[in-house]
Backbone of each chain as nested JSON, in Angstrom:
{
  "chains": [
    {"id": "A", "residues": [
      {"number": 1, "name": "MET", "atoms": {"N": [79.786, 109.073, 77.595], "CA": [79.529, 107.926, 78.493], "C": [80.852, 107.44, 79.065]}},
      {"number": 2, "name": "LEU", "atoms": {"N": [80.943, 107.386, 80.365], "CA": [82.197, 107.025, 81.02], "C": [82.667, 105.631, 80.623]}},
      {"number": 3, "name": "ASN", "atoms": {"N": [81.707, 104.729, 80.392], "CA": [82.087, 103.344, 80.132], "C": [82.531, 103.089, 78.699]}},
      {"number": 4, "name": "SER", "atoms": {"N": [82.445, 104.121, 77.853], "CA": [82.82, 103.915, 76.454], "C": [84.309, 103.608, 76.326]}},
      {"number": 5, "name": "LYS", "atoms": {"N": [85.084, 103.9, 77.385], "CA": [86.514, 103.584, 77.377], "C": [86.749, 102.09, 77.279]}},
      {"number": 6, "name": "ASN", "atoms": {"N": [85.848, 101.318, 77.791], "CA": [86.051, 99.872, 77.884], "C": [85.292, 99.166, 76.766]}},
      {"number": 7, "name": "PRO", "atoms": {"N": [86.043, 98.52, 75.837], "CA": [85.387, 97.873, 74.698], "C": [84.505, 96.693, 75.122]}},
      {"number": 8, "name": "ASN", "atoms": {"N": [84.732, 96.174, 76.319], "CA": [83.938, 95.028, 76.78], "C": [82.717, 95.452, 77.586]}},
      {"number": 9, "name": "TYR", "atoms": {"N": [82.479, 96.75, 77.647], "CA": [81.329, 97.201, 78.418], "C": [80.055, 96.66, 77.806]}},
      {"number": 10, "name": "ASN", "atoms": {"N": [79.226, 96.087, 78.627], "CA": [77.982, 95.484, 78.165], "C": [76.824, 96.252, 78.79]}},
      {"number": 11, "name": "PRO", "atoms": {"N": [75.919, 96.819, 77.94], "CA": [74.813, 97.606, 78.49], "C": [73.942, 96.78, 79.429]}},
      {"number": 12, "name": "ASP", "atoms": {"N": [74.004, 95.433, 79.296], "CA": [73.216, 94.579, 80.194], "C": [73.65, 94.734, 81.646]}},
      {"number": 13, "name": "PHE", "atoms": {"N": [74.848, 95.28, 81.848], "CA": [75.325, 95.45, 83.219], "C": [74.613, 96.613, 83.911]}},
      {"number": 14, "name": "ARG", "atoms": {"N": [73.849, 97.384, 83.121], "CA": [73.095, 98.463, 83.748], "C": [72.017, 97.855, 84.636]}},
      {"number": 15, "name": "PHE", "atoms": {"N": [71.558, 98.618, 85.583], "CA": [70.583, 98.063, 86.521], "C": [69.247, 97.798, 85.836]}},
      {"number": 16, "name": "PRO", "atoms": {"N": [68.647, 96.663, 86.131], "CA": [67.335, 96.359, 85.544], "C": [66.245, 97.269, 86.108]}},
      {"number": 17, "name": "GLU", "atoms": {"N": [65.121, 97.34, 85.357], "CA": [64.033, 98.236, 85.76], "C": [63.497, 97.906, 87.145]}},
      {"number": 18, "name": "GLN", "atoms": {"N": [63.527, 96.625, 87.482], "CA": [62.924, 96.219, 88.765], "C": [63.929, 96.288, 89.918]}},
      {"number": 19, "name": "THR", "atoms": {"N": [65.064, 97.014, 89.69], "CA": [66.05, 97.149, 90.758], "C": [65.402, 97.784, 91.995]}},
      {"number": 20, "name": "PRO", "atoms": {"N": [65.436, 97.104, 93.145], "CA": [64.822, 97.678, 94.346], "C": [65.478, 99.009, 94.737]}},
      {"number": 21, "name": "ILE", "atoms": {"N": [64.679, 99.895, 95.269], "CA": [65.223, 101.175, 95.737], "C": [65.829, 101.003, 97.128]}},
      {"number": 22, "name": "GLY", "atoms": {"N": [66.569, 101.997, 97.552], "CA": [67.09, 102.019, 98.916], "C": [68.281, 101.123, 99.129]}},
      {"number": 23, "name": "MET", "atoms": {"N": [68.809, 100.522, 98.065], "CA": [69.972, 99.657, 98.182], "C": [71.078, 100.222, 97.294]}},
      {"number": 24, "name": "ALA", "atoms": {"N": [72.329, 99.911, 97.635], "CA": [73.456, 100.385, 96.83], "C": [73.874, 99.31, 95.837]}},
      {"number": 25, "name": "TYR", "atoms": {"N": [74.133, 99.717, 94.597], "CA": [74.55, 98.775, 93.558], "C": [75.792, 99.297, 92.839]}},
      {"number": 26, "name": "ILE", "atoms": {"N": [76.578, 98.375, 92.324], "CA": [77.764, 98.75, 91.569], "C": [77.744, 97.991, 90.242]}},
      {"number": 27, "name": "PRO", "atoms": {"N": [77.827, 98.704, 89.11], "CA": [77.87, 97.998, 87.823], "C": [79.096, 97.092, 87.767]}},
      {"number": 28, "name": "PHE", "atoms": {"N": [78.901, 95.863, 87.304], "CA": [79.985, 94.892, 87.27], "C": [81.064, 95.348, 86.289]}},
      {"number": 29, "name": "GLN", "atoms": {"N": [82.31, 95.227, 86.719], "CA": [83.426, 95.71, 85.9], "C": [83.872, 94.651, 84.901]}},
      {"number": 30, "name": "PRO", "atoms": {"N": [83.751, 94.931, 83.595], "CA": [84.227, 93.957, 82.609], "C": [85.743, 94.049, 82.444]}},
      {"number": 31, "name": "TRP", "atoms": {"N": [86.355, 92.971, 82.022], "CA": [87.799, 92.953, 81.791], "C": [88.167, 93.909, 80.672]}},
      {"number": 32, "name": "GLU", "atoms": {"N": [89.349, 94.455, 80.749], "CA": [89.897, 95.28, 79.676], "C": [91.409, 95.227, 79.79]}},
      {"number": 33, "name": "GLU", "atoms": {"N": [92.091, 95.616, 78.739], "CA": [93.544, 95.662, 78.749], "C": [93.987, 96.687, 79.793]}},
      {"number": 34, "name": "PRO", "atoms": {"N": [94.733, 96.266, 80.825], "CA": [95.121, 97.24, 81.854], "C": [96.24, 98.163, 81.383]}},
      {"number": 35, "name": "TYR", "atoms": {"N": [96.44, 99.258, 82.109], "CA": [97.591, 100.126, 81.886], "C": [98.866, 99.349, 82.166]}},
      {"number": 36, "name": "ASP", "atoms": {"N": [99.996, 99.874, 81.728], "CA": [101.255, 99.286, 82.18], "C": [101.475, 99.765, 83.625]}},
      {"number": 37, "name": "ALA", "atoms": {"N": [102.461, 99.148, 84.298], "CA": [102.599, 99.379, 85.746], "C": [102.884, 100.846, 86.071]}},
      {"number": 38, "name": "GLN", "atoms": {"N": [103.667, 101.502, 85.223], "CA": [104.013, 102.9, 85.508], "C": [102.795, 103.811, 85.42]}},
      {"number": 39, "name": "GLN", "atoms": {"N": [102.031, 103.618, 84.338], "CA": [100.842, 104.456, 84.183], "C": [99.823, 104.137, 85.282]}},
      {"number": 40, "name": "GLY", "atoms": {"N": [99.734, 102.862, 85.645], "CA": [98.819, 102.459, 86.707], "C": [99.106, 103.191, 88.003]}},
      {"number": 41, "name": "LEU", "atoms": {"N": [100.388, 103.206, 88.377], "CA": [100.775, 103.883, 89.62], "C": [100.488, 105.378, 89.532]}},
      {"number": 42, "name": "GLU", "atoms": {"N": [100.77, 105.961, 88.358], "CA": [100.55, 107.396, 88.187], "C": [99.065, 107.756, 88.243]}},
      {"number": 43, "name": "ARG", "atoms": {"N": [98.243, 106.892, 87.639], "CA": [96.812, 107.189, 87.576], "C": [96.04, 106.677, 88.787]}},
      {"number": 44, "name": "GLY", "atoms": {"N": [96.68, 105.827, 89.584], "CA": [96.004, 105.307, 90.767], "C": [95.089, 104.136, 90.497]}},
      {"number": 45, "name": "THR", "atoms": {"N": [95.116, 103.611, 89.288], "CA": [94.362, 102.409, 88.943], "C": [94.994, 101.764, 87.725]}},
      {"number": 46, "name": "MET", "atoms": {"N": [94.88, 100.446, 87.632], "CA": [95.394, 99.737, 86.463], "C": [94.346, 99.695, 85.345]}},
      {"number": 47, "name": "PHE", "atoms": {"N": [93.13, 100.132, 85.659], "CA": [92.034, 99.949, 84.711], "C": [91.547, 101.276, 84.135]}},
      {"number": 48, "name": "PRO", "atoms": {"N": [91.706, 101.457, 82.796], "CA": [91.306, 102.715, 82.165], "C": [89.866, 103.115, 82.496]}},
      {"number": 49, "name": "SER", "atoms": {"N": [88.957, 102.152, 82.595], "CA": [87.558, 102.496, 82.899], "C": [87.388, 103.121, 84.274]}},
      {"number": 50, "name": "LEU", "atoms": {"N": [88.32, 102.821, 85.168], "CA": [88.218, 103.365, 86.527], "C": [89.046, 104.636, 86.694]}},
      {"number": 51, "name": "ASP", "atoms": {"N": [89.709, 105.036, 85.617], "CA": [90.523, 106.248, 85.645], "C": [89.603, 107.432, 85.378]}},
      {"number": 52, "name": "LEU", "atoms": {"N": [88.916, 107.86, 86.427], "CA": [87.874, 108.872, 86.276], "C": [88.323, 110.208, 86.859]}},
      {"number": 53, "name": "PRO", "atoms": {"N": [87.805, 111.276, 86.311], "CA": [88.227, 112.6, 86.797], "C": [87.516, 112.967, 88.092]}},
      {"number": 54, "name": "PHE", "atoms": {"N": [87.999, 112.437, 89.206], "CA": [87.409, 112.8, 90.493], "C": [87.825, 114.225, 90.835]}},
      {"number": 55, "name": "LYS", "atoms": {"N": [86.895, 115.153, 90.666], "CA": [87.215, 116.558, 90.911], "C": [86.368, 117.088, 92.043]}},
      {"number": 56, "name": "ARG", "atoms": {"N": [86.963, 117.957, 92.798], "CA": [86.233, 118.55, 93.907], "C": [85.05, 119.347, 93.365]}},
      {"number": 57, "name": "GLY", "atoms": {"N": [83.909, 119.189, 93.968], "CA": [82.741, 119.964, 93.562], "C": [81.897, 119.265, 92.523]}},
      {"number": 58, "name": "ALA", "atoms": {"N": [82.462, 119.033, 91.352], "CA": [81.687, 118.404, 90.292], "C": [82.603, 117.715, 89.294]}},
      {"number": 59, "name": "VAL", "atoms": {"N": [82.025, 116.788, 88.536], "CA": [82.791, 116.111, 87.488], "C": [82.595, 116.861, 86.178]}}
    ]},
    {"id": "B", "residues": [
      {"number": 1, "name": "MET", "atoms": {"N": [117.407, 110.628, 89.293], "CA": [117.055, 109.389, 90.011], "C": [118.212, 108.391, 89.922]}},
      {"number": 2, "name": "ASN", "atoms": {"N": [118.738, 108.008, 91.085], "CA": [119.84, 107.039, 91.049], "C": [119.307, 105.605, 90.951]}},
      {"number": 3, "name": "GLU", "atoms": {"N": [120.245, 104.652, 90.87], "CA": [119.852, 103.265, 90.643], "C": [118.978, 102.739, 91.789]}},
      {"number": 4, "name": "ARG", "atoms": {"N": [119.325, 103.141, 93.0], "CA": [118.561, 102.676, 94.149], "C": [117.114, 103.182, 94.08]}},
      {"number": 5, "name": "GLN", "atoms": {"N": [116.965, 104.471, 93.755], "CA": [115.623, 105.052, 93.631], "C": [114.844, 104.42, 92.481]}},
      {"number": 6, "name": "ARG", "atoms": {"N": [115.578, 104.112, 91.387], "CA": [114.933, 103.501, 90.225], "C": [114.345, 102.143, 90.598]}},
      {"number": 7, "name": "LEU", "atoms": {"N": [115.136, 101.339, 91.331], "CA": [114.663, 100.015, 91.726], "C": [113.484, 100.107, 92.704]}},
      {"number": 8, "name": "LEU", "atoms": {"N": [113.554, 101.068, 93.623], "CA": [112.445, 101.26, 94.562], "C": [111.163, 101.633, 93.819]}},
      {"number": 9, "name": "LYS", "atoms": {"N": [111.337, 102.472, 92.798], "CA": [110.188, 102.892, 91.996], "C": [109.575, 101.691, 91.275]}},
      {"number": 10, "name": "LEU", "atoms": {"N": [110.44, 100.827, 90.741], "CA": [109.947, 99.625, 90.062], "C": [109.152, 98.759, 91.033]}},
      {"number": 11, "name": "ILE", "atoms": {"N": [109.7, 98.577, 92.238], "CA": [109.024, 97.765, 93.253], "C": [107.656, 98.36, 93.577]}},
      {"number": 12, "name": "GLN", "atoms": {"N": [107.633, 99.685, 93.715], "CA": [106.378, 100.374, 94.016], "C": [105.36, 100.169, 92.889]}},
      {"number": 13, "name": "MET", "atoms": {"N": [105.832, 100.303, 91.645], "CA": [104.966, 100.129, 90.481], "C": [104.401, 98.719, 90.416]}},
      {"number": 14, "name": "TYR", "atoms": {"N": [105.282, 97.732, 90.515], "CA": [104.844, 96.344, 90.369], "C": [103.934, 95.928, 91.523]}},
      {"number": 15, "name": "ASP", "atoms": {"N": [104.247, 96.372, 92.719], "CA": [103.407, 95.999, 93.855], "C": [102.042, 96.682, 93.792]}},
      {"number": 16, "name": "PHE", "atoms": {"N": [101.997, 97.878, 93.217], "CA": [100.693, 98.508, 93.017], "C": [99.866, 97.714, 92.009]}},
      {"number": 17, "name": "ALA", "atoms": {"N": [100.516, 97.317, 90.894], "CA": [99.826, 96.529, 89.868], "C": [99.287, 95.228, 90.475]}},
      {"number": 18, "name": "ILE", "atoms": {"N": [100.105, 94.571, 91.296], "CA": [99.692, 93.324, 91.943], "C": [98.461, 93.572, 92.823]}},
      {"number": 19, "name": "LYS", "atoms": {"N": [98.485, 94.639, 93.606], "CA": [97.362, 94.93, 94.501], "C": [96.09, 95.222, 93.727]}},
      {"number": 20, "name": "ASP", "atoms": {"N": [96.201, 95.992, 92.638], "CA": [95.002, 96.341, 91.883], "C": [94.432, 95.116, 91.169]}},
      {"number": 21, "name": "LEU", "atoms": {"N": [95.312, 94.266, 90.644], "CA": [94.832, 93.027, 90.012], "C": [94.251, 92.094, 91.063]}},
      {"number": 22, "name": "ASN", "atoms": {"N": [94.826, 92.092, 92.239], "CA": [94.309, 91.326, 93.377], "C": [92.85, 91.733, 93.662]}},
      {"number": 23, "name": "LEU", "atoms": {"N": [92.6, 93.033, 93.71], "CA": [91.242, 93.506, 93.991], "C": [90.288, 93.103, 92.874]}},
      {"number": 24, "name": "TYR", "atoms": {"N": [90.755, 93.204, 91.63], "CA": [89.917, 92.814, 90.49], "C": [89.598, 91.323, 90.549]}},
      {"number": 25, "name": "LEU", "atoms": {"N": [90.63, 90.526, 90.84], "CA": [90.448, 89.071, 90.87], "C": [89.523, 88.628, 92.012]}},
      {"number": 26, "name": "ASP", "atoms": {"N": [89.487, 89.401, 93.08], "CA": [88.58, 89.056, 94.187], "C": [87.13, 88.981, 93.709]}},
      {"number": 27, "name": "THR", "atoms": {"N": [86.777, 89.846, 92.751], "CA": [85.402, 89.833, 92.242], "C": [85.292, 89.121, 90.893]}},
      {"number": 28, "name": "HIS", "atoms": {"N": [86.429, 88.762, 90.285], "CA": [86.439, 88.07, 88.998], "C": [87.406, 86.894, 89.062]}},
      {"number": 29, "name": "PRO", "atoms": {"N": [87.178, 85.946, 89.97], "CA": [88.172, 84.879, 90.184], "C": [88.394, 83.981, 88.958]}},
      {"number": 30, "name": "GLY", "atoms": {"N": [87.458, 84.009, 87.998], "CA": [87.608, 83.136, 86.835], "C": [88.27, 83.819, 85.652]}},
      {"number": 31, "name": "CYS", "atoms": {"N": [88.735, 85.044, 85.81], "CA": [89.289, 85.812, 84.686], "C": [90.744, 85.409, 84.429]}},
      {"number": 32, "name": "ALA", "atoms": {"N": [90.941, 84.617, 83.377], "CA": [92.281, 84.095, 83.077], "C": [93.253, 85.209, 82.705]}},
      {"number": 33, "name": "ALA", "atoms": {"N": [92.761, 86.215, 81.993], "CA": [93.635, 87.303, 81.549], "C": [94.178, 88.068, 82.754]}},
      {"number": 34, "name": "ALA", "atoms": {"N": [93.308, 88.352, 83.712], "CA": [93.745, 89.084, 84.909], "C": [94.751, 88.26, 85.697]}},
      {"number": 35, "name": "LEU", "atoms": {"N": [94.478, 86.959, 85.787], "CA": [95.38, 86.087, 86.539], "C": [96.766, 86.047, 85.89]}},
      {"number": 36, "name": "GLN", "atoms": {"N": [96.759, 86.076, 84.55], "CA": [98.034, 86.083, 83.822], "C": [98.824, 87.362, 84.137]}},
      {"number": 37, "name": "TYR", "atoms": {"N": [98.141, 88.491, 84.127], "CA": [98.8, 89.754, 84.481], "C": [99.299, 89.719, 85.92]}},
      {"number": 38, "name": "PHE", "atoms": {"N": [98.49, 89.141, 86.809], "CA": [98.879, 89.041, 88.218], "C": [100.22, 88.316, 88.34]}},
      {"number": 39, "name": "HIS", "atoms": {"N": [100.313, 87.185, 87.644], "CA": [101.559, 86.402, 87.728], "C": [102.729, 87.121, 87.067]}},
      {"number": 40, "name": "LYS", "atoms": {"N": [102.429, 87.836, 85.974], "CA": [103.487, 88.597, 85.299], "C": [104.093, 89.611, 86.263]}},
      {"number": 41, "name": "TYR", "atoms": {"N": [103.239, 90.366, 86.957], "CA": [103.751, 91.399, 87.853], "C": [104.359, 90.821, 89.117]}},
      {"number": 42, "name": "LYS", "atoms": {"N": [103.861, 89.631, 89.515], "CA": [104.454, 88.968, 90.667], "C": [105.921, 88.635, 90.373]}},
      {"number": 43, "name": "GLU", "atoms": {"N": [106.135, 88.134, 89.159], "CA": [107.487, 87.763, 88.742], "C": [108.385, 89.004, 88.65]}},
      {"number": 44, "name": "LEU", "atoms": {"N": [107.864, 90.063, 88.006], "CA": [108.644, 91.302, 87.864], "C": [108.963, 91.898, 89.23]}},
      {"number": 45, "name": "SER", "atoms": {"N": [108.005, 91.838, 90.137], "CA": [108.208, 92.366, 91.488], "C": [109.299, 91.575, 92.208]}},
      {"number": 46, "name": "ALA", "atoms": {"N": [109.219, 90.257, 92.128], "CA": [110.21, 89.405, 92.797], "C": [111.614, 89.709, 92.281]}},
      {"number": 47, "name": "LYS", "atoms": {"N": [111.718, 89.892, 90.948], "CA": [113.022, 90.198, 90.348], "C": [113.549, 91.535, 90.845]}},
      {"number": 48, "name": "ALA", "atoms": {"N": [112.668, 92.538, 90.885], "CA": [113.086, 93.867, 91.333], "C": [113.523, 93.832, 92.806]}},
      {"number": 49, "name": "TYR", "atoms": {"N": [112.776, 93.087, 93.642], "CA": [113.161, 92.939, 95.052], "C": [114.542, 92.287, 95.153]}},
      {"number": 50, "name": "ASP", "atoms": {"N": [114.715, 91.171, 94.429], "CA": [115.994, 90.446, 94.476], "C": [117.157, 91.369, 94.137]}},
      {"number": 51, "name": "GLN", "atoms": {"N": [116.964, 92.11, 93.046], "CA": [118.007, 93.018, 92.58], "C": [118.299, 94.088, 93.637]}},
      {"number": 52, "name": "TYR", "atoms": {"N": [117.246, 94.657, 94.187], "CA": [117.42, 95.706, 95.19], "C": [118.148, 95.167, 96.415]}},
      {"number": 53, "name": "ILE", "atoms": {"N": [117.678, 94.021, 96.902], "CA": [118.237, 93.45, 98.136], "C": [119.714, 93.105, 97.951]}},
      {"number": 54, "name": "LYS", "atoms": {"N": [120.014, 92.576, 96.747], "CA": [121.405, 92.214, 96.463], "C": [122.313, 93.442, 96.518]}},
      {"number": 55, "name": "LEU", "atoms": {"N": [121.831, 94.559, 95.979], "CA": [122.66, 95.771, 95.894], "C": [122.598, 96.634, 97.154]}},
      {"number": 56, "name": "TYR", "atoms": {"N": [121.419, 96.726, 97.772], "CA": [121.257, 97.733, 98.822], "C": [120.785, 97.171, 100.161]}},
      {"number": 57, "name": "GLY", "atoms": {"N": [120.611, 95.864, 100.224], "CA": [120.211, 95.281, 101.498], "C": [118.711, 95.106, 101.638]}},
      {"number": 58, "name": "PRO", "atoms": {"N": [118.319, 94.519, 102.742], "CA": [116.898, 94.172, 102.937], "C": [115.995, 95.389, 103.072]}},
      {"number": 59, "name": "ILE", "atoms": {"N": [114.777, 95.261, 102.567], "CA": [113.765, 96.312, 102.705], "C": [112.948, 96.063, 103.974]}},
      {"number": 60, "name": "ILE", "atoms": {"N": [112.729, 94.788, 104.26], "CA": [112.095, 94.407, 105.526], "C": [112.975, 93.343, 106.187]}},
      {"number": 61, "name": "PRO", "atoms": {"N": [112.936, 93.238, 107.532], "CA": [113.887, 92.371, 108.243], "C": [113.93, 90.921, 107.742]}},
      {"number": 62, "name": "LYS", "atoms": {"N": [112.805, 90.367, 107.318], "CA": [112.841, 88.958, 106.939], "C": [113.631, 88.721, 105.645]}},
      {"number": 63, "name": "GLN", "atoms": {"N": [114.063, 89.795, 104.995], "CA": [114.865, 89.646, 103.778], "C": [116.36, 89.597, 104.082]}},
      {"number": 64, "name": "VAL", "atoms": {"N": [116.728, 89.619, 105.339], "CA": [118.141, 89.473, 105.7], "C": [118.6, 88.09, 105.264]}},
      {"number": 65, "name": "THR", "atoms": {"N": [119.675, 88.072, 104.463], "CA": [120.138, 86.785, 103.935], "C": [121.387, 86.273, 104.654]}},
      {"number": 66, "name": "SER", "atoms": {"N": [122.174, 87.193, 105.211], "CA": [123.424, 86.772, 105.834], "C": [123.175, 85.921, 107.078]}},
      {"number": 67, "name": "THR", "atoms": {"N": [123.972, 84.864, 107.223], "CA": [123.875, 84.041, 108.432], "C": [124.968, 84.43, 109.428]}},
      {"number": 68, "name": "GLU", "atoms": {"N": [125.803, 85.39, 109.02], "CA": [126.918, 85.81, 109.885], "C": [126.638, 87.139, 110.589]}},
      {"number": 69, "name": "HIS", "atoms": {"N": [126.011, 88.048, 109.832], "CA": [125.803, 89.393, 110.372], "C": [124.344, 89.807, 110.255]}},
      {"number": 70, "name": "TRP", "atoms": {"N": [123.913, 90.574, 111.207], "CA": [122.558, 91.136, 111.15], "C": [122.608, 92.392, 110.282]}},
      {"number": 71, "name": "THR", "atoms": {"N": [122.444, 92.192, 108.949], "CA": [122.638, 93.287, 107.992], "C": [121.491, 94.299, 107.987]}},
      {"number": 72, "name": "TRP", "atoms": {"N": [120.423, 93.979, 108.686], "CA": [119.272, 94.896, 108.718], "C": [119.662, 96.297, 109.178]}},
      {"number": 73, "name": "ILE", "atoms": {"N": [120.618, 96.386, 110.111], "CA": [120.978, 97.699, 110.657], "C": [122.028, 98.429, 109.818]}},
      {"number": 74, "name": "ASN", "atoms": {"N": [122.464, 97.811, 108.711], "CA": [123.494, 98.439, 107.875], "C": [122.983, 99.643, 107.087]}},
      {"number": 75, "name": "SER", "atoms": {"N": [121.792, 99.495, 106.535], "CA": [121.292, 100.583, 105.702], "C": [120.777, 101.704, 106.606]}},
      {"number": 76, "name": "PRO", "atoms": {"N": [120.716, 102.945, 106.066], "CA": [120.302, 104.066, 106.912], "C": [118.865, 103.914, 107.412]}},
      {"number": 77, "name": "TRP", "atoms": {"N": [118.612, 104.389, 108.612], "CA": [117.257, 104.382, 109.156], "C": [116.449, 105.474, 108.484]}},
      {"number": 78, "name": "PRO", "atoms": {"N": [115.144, 105.349, 108.497], "CA": [114.313, 106.321, 107.759], "C": [114.545, 107.772, 108.167]}},
      {"number": 79, "name": "TRP", "atoms": {"N": [114.975, 107.983, 109.411], "CA": [115.152, 109.378, 109.858], "C": [116.537, 109.925, 109.531]}},
      {"number": 80, "name": "GLU", "atoms": {"N": [117.394, 109.088, 108.947], "CA": [118.711, 109.57, 108.55], "C": [118.624, 110.201, 107.166]}},
      {"number": 81, "name": "ARG", "atoms": {"N": [119.341, 111.288, 106.997], "CA": [119.25, 112.06, 105.759], "C": [119.531, 111.203, 104.518]}},
      {"number": 82, "name": "SER", "atoms": {"N": [120.52, 110.329, 104.63], "CA": [120.928, 109.567, 103.44], "C": [119.865, 108.551, 103.007]}},
      {"number": 83, "name": "ALA", "atoms": {"N": [118.869, 108.314, 103.838], "CA": [117.799, 107.384, 103.443], "C": [116.745, 108.094, 102.611]}},
      {"number": 84, "name": "ASN", "atoms": {"N": [116.812, 109.406, 102.573], "CA": [115.763, 110.154, 101.886], "C": [116.276, 110.957, 100.695]}}
    ]}
  ]
}
């Protein structure tokens, strides 16, 4: 699970069953200890939960 | 990496951290922890800029401090070899 990186991840942030279709949603980002500035710049984000393996073709 | 490059790297790092925390705070304006980090990096960035400007001159024209000389043109232009 990608969100397991973040200790503050709350399963309640998942979309509810009655979420309307045809609309775009983004799970709310919980706070977490950010990277230090050097690692942030290297990884392209200060937030470990957002440090995802964006790979061409597939993840 | 020389001292000038080191300071530029610090500025780049701190300003990236500020921007990313800025984006987070836009959607989490009540997050005290994020705001604390924002201010921490703001301070570190300001210090790194001050240090750089003192040693190597302004990075952008409004950082010219001299009231006698237009020091903006002292440092090499981006297309000059010594700037890269």
